[in-house]
C-alpha positions as YAML, in Angstrom:
chain: A
units: angstrom
residues:
- id: 1
  name: MET
  ca: [0.14, -0.17, 0.21]
- id: 2
  name: LEU
  ca: [1.13, 3.64, -0.95]
- id: 3
  name: GLY
  ca: [0.13, 6.66, 1.01]
- id: 4
  name: GLN
  ca: [-0.15, 9.91, -0.81]
- id: 5
  name: PHE
  ca: [0.16, 13.33, 1.19]
- id: 6
  name: GLU
  ca: [-3.12, 14.99, 1.79]
- id: 7
  name: LYS
  ca: [-2.54, 17.91, 4.09]
- id: 8
  name: ALA
  ca: [-0.42, 18.83, 7.24]
- id: 9
  name: THR
  ca: [-0.67, 21.08, 10.32]
- id: 10
  name: LEU
  ca: [1.92, 22.96, 12.08]
- id: 11
  name: GLU
  ca: [1.31, 24.10, 15.70]
- id: 12
  name: VAL
  ca: [4.01, 26.49, 17.41]
- id: 13
  name: GLN
  ca: [3.78, 26.88, 21.33]
- id: 14
  name: TYR
  ca: [6.25, 29.21, 23.21]
- id: 15
  name: ASN
  ca: [6.26, 31.76, 26.23]
- id: 16
  name: ASP
  ca: [6.94, 35.52, 25.29]
- id: 17
  name: GLY
  ca: [9.01, 37.60, 27.23]
- id: 18
  name: SER
  ca: [6.23, 37.90, 30.04]
- id: 19
  name: GLU
  ca: [5.64, 33.98, 30.37]
- id: 20
  name: LYS
  ca: [2.46, 34.44, 28.28]
- id: 21
  name: ALA
  ca: [1.69, 31.24, 26.60]
- id: 22
  name: ILE
  ca: [1.41, 31.72, 23.01]
- id: 23
  name: LYS
  ca: [-0.11, 28.93, 20.39]
- id: 24
  name: GLN
  ca: [-0.21, 29.44, 16.66]
- id: 25
  name: THR
  ca: [-1.65, 26.72, 14.35]
- id: 26
  name: PHE
  ca: [-1.51, 26.55, 10.87]
- id: 27
  name: ALA
  ca: [-4.09, 24.19, 9.42]
- id: 28
  name: ASN
  ca: [-4.55, 22.43, 6.12]
- id: 29
  name: LEU
  ca: [-0.98, 23.23, 4.79]
- id: 30
  name: LYS
  ca: [-1.21, 21.33, 1.31]
- id: 31
  name: GLU
  ca: [1.39, 21.30, -1.61]
- id: 32
  name: GLY
  ca: [2.01, 24.63, -2.99]
- id: 33
  name: VAL
  ca: [1.74, 26.41, 0.32]
- id: 34
  name: SER
  ca: [0.45, 29.86, -0.48]
- id: 35
  name: PRO
  ca: [2.88, 33.33, 0.38]
- id: 36
  name: GLU
  ca: [0.42, 34.07, 2.89]
- id: 37
  name: GLU
  ca: [0.73, 30.94, 4.98]
- id: 38
  name: LEU
  ca: [4.46, 31.38, 4.46]
- id: 39
  name: SER
  ca: [4.28, 34.72, 5.98]
- id: 40
  name: GLY
  ca: [2.42, 33.62, 9.13]
- id: 41
  name: ILE
  ca: [4.90, 30.65, 10.02]
- id: 42
  name: HIS
  ca: [7.72, 33.19, 9.04]
- id: 43
  name: ALA
  ca: [6.14, 35.49, 11.64]
- id: 44
  name: ALA
  ca: [5.57, 33.13, 14.38]
- id: 45
  name: ILE
  ca: [9.61, 31.83, 14.05]
- id: 46
  name: SER
  ca: [10.31, 35.47, 14.01]
- id: 47
  name: ASP
  ca: [8.36, 35.86, 17.51]
- id: 48
  name: ILE
  ca: [10.26, 33.07, 18.79]
- id: 49
  name: ALA
  ca: [13.74, 34.62, 17.90]
- id: 50
  name: ALA
  ca: [12.83, 37.20, 20.00]
- id: 51
  name: TYR
  ca: [11.94, 35.63, 22.88]
- id: 52
  name: PRO
  ca: [14.99, 33.07, 23.41]
- id: 53
  name: THR
  ca: [14.52, 32.13, 27.09]
- id: 54
  name: GLY
  ca: [11.37, 30.26, 26.85]
- id: 55
  name: ASP
  ca: [10.27, 26.79, 26.03]
- id: 56
  name: LEU
  ca: [9.35, 25.95, 22.41]
- id: 57
  name: THR
  ca: [7.30, 23.35, 21.38]
- id: 58
  name: ILE
  ca: [6.48, 22.54, 17.76]
- id: 59
  name: VAL
  ca: [4.19, 19.71, 16.47]
- id: 60
  name: GLU
  ca: [3.85, 18.80, 13.08]
- id: 61
  name: ARG
  ca: [1.18, 16.23, 11.76]
- id: 62
  name: THR
  ca: [0.65, 14.92, 8.44]
- id: 63
  name: ARG
  ca: [-2.29, 13.26, 6.83]
- id: 64
  name: TYR
  ca: [-1.74, 10.37, 3.87]
- id: 65
  name: THR
  ca: [-4.48, 8.84, 2.20]
- id: 66
  name: THR
  ca: [-4.13, 4.85, 1.27]
- id: 67
  name: ILE
  ca: [-4.09, 4.23, -2.13]
- id: 68
  name: GLY
  ca: [-3.52, 1.18, -4.05]
- id: 69
  name: GLY
  ca: [-2.94, -2.26, -3.10]
...
């Protein structure tokens, strides 16, 4: 059986400088991600770089559809 990529979700969790918990989710990412989606992900990573003292968790979920076999 083969798996065909369907979509992915990226979740970024971190604490900002005031220990406030921040969670950003980028859902339904498919092949050919739009420039707007990439800008949002870039902004989240830039925010993390501004607060390097906190904890960071990145969760990536990928969904595949089974084909064949």
